N, C-alpha and C positions, 0 to 999 in steps of 0.2 A: 597555388603560390611557389610548386614546387619549381615549374614550367617558368617563373619573373625570375628568379633566385638564381633559377641558370643563366637569366637570359643576359641579367645583371652582371654573372659571374666572368659568363663571357663578354662581355663588352670590358668590363673592368680589366682582364688578362689583355685583351687587345689594347686598350688604351694604354697599360703601362708597356707593352709591345714597342710600340707606336714612339711612346715617350722617350724609351730607351732608345730606341735605332733612333730618332731626331736630337736627341743630346748627344750621341757619339761624338768622341773628339777628332776633326778632321786634320790629315795628314797630308804633304807636299807628295807629286806625285816624284817618286828620284830619279824621274828622267829629266826632268826641270835642273838636274846636277851634273846632266852630262856633260863633258869637255870643260868643266868649270875648276878656275883654280885660285885661289884665296892669293892677293898683293897682303902682306902685311906693311909698308909704309903707305898705302892707299886708306888702309884699314884704321890705323892710328886716326887720321882727323875722323870717323865714324866715330869712334871710340868717342874720340870728346866731344864731336856733337849731339852723340846718342845720352850723354851725361854717365855712362856705364859707373864711374868711382864717385859718382855722389852718392850712390845707393847701395854697395855691394862693397866697399872700401869699411875699414874696418872703423865703429864711431868717434875714435879718436885719431883718426891716423891723420897724419901732414907731409906733403913734402911726397919723399919716393914711395913712401910707405901707398898713399894712395893708390899706388897700382897694385896694391896685395889687395886682391877682391875675396877677403878669407868671408862677409858678410856679417849679419848679426847689428848691426842697424836697425831700431826699433818705428815700426809704422803705426800710430795708433789711428781706427778709422771708428765709425757708427756699426763695425759688423764685426771687428774684435782688434785684436793690434797682430797687425804683421812684421815678422821676422826676413830680412834680407839673407837667402843664401849664398852659402859659397860657393861661387864663379870662376875658382880659382885655375891655373891651369894641372892642379892635383889631378890624380886620376881615380883617385878613391873620391875623397871629400870635398873635389872640385868637377868640373867639367872638361876636364882634359882627357876624356876616356870615350868624351862623346863623337859621333862622325860630322860630318858638316850637314846630313838629315837634321839630325838632329837637333842640332844648333836650328836650323833653318824653319825646325818644325813649334820648337821653343819660342823663339822670335815673331814668327809669324801666327800661327794659330794658336800657340797660348798651350800647349800641349807638350809631359815629358816624355823621353825616351822609353819607359813604361807605358805609356798612353793614358797619362790621367792629363786631369782638366789641368793652369796654374788656375788661381786667383788673379783677378785680372788689376789687381795693384803693380803687377809686373804688368808694363806698358806697353801688351804686345798690340793693343789695337791700334798702335801708333806705328811701332816696328812692321806690320803688316801691310805699310803703305810704304817702305824702302825698297829700292831693287835687292834683286837677289844675288849683285855683283858685290854691292856694297856690303853683304851682309854678308857673303864669304870671306870678305879682303878684313872685317871686322874679327872675323874668327882667326883669322890668320893672324891677326895680331895678338888678340886675347893667348895666344896658344905660345907667347912670346914670354908672358909679362911672365912672375915667379908663382910657384904653386906656396899655398896655405892647408897644413892639415888640419882646422880646423871646422869641428863639423857644424852640418848647416840646423840652425834651433829649428822647433816647430813651432808655427802660428801657435796663437791663442784667440783659437776663434770657436765659438760654443754650435748650440744644434741651431737653426737648422742649417747655417749656415758652412759648419762644418762638413756637412756631404757635397763631395768635388764632380759627383754626377752634375748636382744645381748649377755650376758653371755652365753648365752646355743649355742650359734654358737662356741663361745671361749672355749668353755668346749670338744667340740666337738672336736675341732682340737689339743689342747693340752692336756687334762685330759691322764695324765700318764694309765698305763697298771702293771706297776711292777720298782723294783729300777733296776737303769742305768745296765746293762746285760756284766760285768767284770767278764775277766775268772779266775781262779783259785784263788781265795781270800783266805786268811787264815780265822783259826774259828775268830783269831781277828780282820783280816782286816770287816771280814763277820759282826759278830758286829758293829764295827767300820762306816758301810755304812748304818746300821739300822738305828744309831744313829745319823747320818750324813744327811740321805736323809731323812725318814719318823719323826723324830725328831727334831732335830738343821735346819734343810731345809737350810743348807749351799748354794742351790746352787739357793736359792730366790736374794741374794745379789753376788755370785761370780761367775758366769753363766748369759754370755754375751744374748741378749732378741731380737725380732725381730721387725717387725715395730708395730706387734699389741699385743707387750709383752709376747709372749711365750718364753720360754726358749728355746735357741739353742742348743740342746744338745749332736750338736757333739764338741761344744769346755767348754764339762762340766768343772765349777769350773777354767775356763782360766780367770776370770778377766772383769768386765765389769765397763761399766759409773755409778756411783753415782746417782742414783735416782734422788737427790736433784742437781744435777750439780757442787756440790762441790770435783770437783779429780777423781781419780778412783779407786775404789774396787781392790784390788789385784788377778793376776795369786796366786791359791794355790798349781797347778800339782805339780810332780817331774820337768816341765821344767823350772820352773823357782821361786819354793822354793827348796832353797838346805839345808833346818834345814833337822836334826839330828828325829828321834822320838822320841827320851826324848828332842829335844828341843818344837817339837810340842807339846805334852803332860804339859810339865813344862811351855808354856806360854798359854794352852787350862786354865791351875790353877791360873797362878798368873797375867798374863796380860807381860810378859817382855818379850823380843828377845832376841836370844842371845848376841844382842851387848846392852841389859842394855836398848835399848829404851821399849817406853812401849803403851800396847793399848789403842786409841782413838779412841770418835766417838760409833755408834753404835756397835763396837765390844767391848767396856769394859763392854759394859750391855751384849752382851752373854759371856765373861770373867766369869764375877759374874754366870748369871748363872751354867755354865758348872764347876765352882771350886766346885759347893754343889756335883756332882756328886761322883762318884768311881773314884780311882786310874786308876782301870782296864779300865773304858769307856774312860776317856782320851787317856790313851792309845791306844785302840783297833781305836779310833778314828782317830791317828797319825798315825797306821798302815795304816786305809785304804785311806789316802793322800799320803801315801807311795806308794800305790799299784795302782795308777791314772795312765790311758796316760799322756806319759809328753803331752804339748803345750806351745811351743815357745812365 
């Protein structure tokens, strides 16, 4: 019996050590940034495509106040309520003191400068698909925005989801290795895929999730329950959305449907962001959506 207990103890310790190793935060190789510098002018387009202000501006912010990324917006989910942090240029309350490497680790690996896992309510599963240059340009633009001293508020998440190391297990299951593998996309649709998947992270809302909160990629953009419990986020594949490419591009510019209804809720914020892009980018997103596999 003593020998059995000893064997079980050794196996338990070994298993814990392996689990601790496998769930460790993954970091970017600093050599990846060698010789790179950010272009704030290019980074502005990345900022709007990525929808940073939609989550990180103050809850009631309008106009130029949307560029003050003080955080505080609440996001309810089955796992608790998450609060957007301050990502302004403030060196104490925000991310003004971060290096480019810190920024890249956060956006592509979901890891804080202190080495803690971020919860995937922060869509790093999408931003990890972006080019390093685009993200460094984004960093350069965000450094030009106003600082806010507002403190980041803690998430309202209970046990066991409050154990950040558990996010490492989630990452092993759900971190994507690349964009969705669609065949024979046109040049415009390929550009649209990059904007929709890596930047605007359309899948975060429009794709259903499993019990652990991972995206069900077999039903990509086929619609999903609204996380706040209010209604359904629509299916935007050709199996349900019969708008033309021109209809979609126009909607992404002004928020009006072909039937003259208007975008509401979080989508209104998305429209405000995408309206800042070039017409060719909105047309590219439309081409991508029309090229998707149909889901009824």
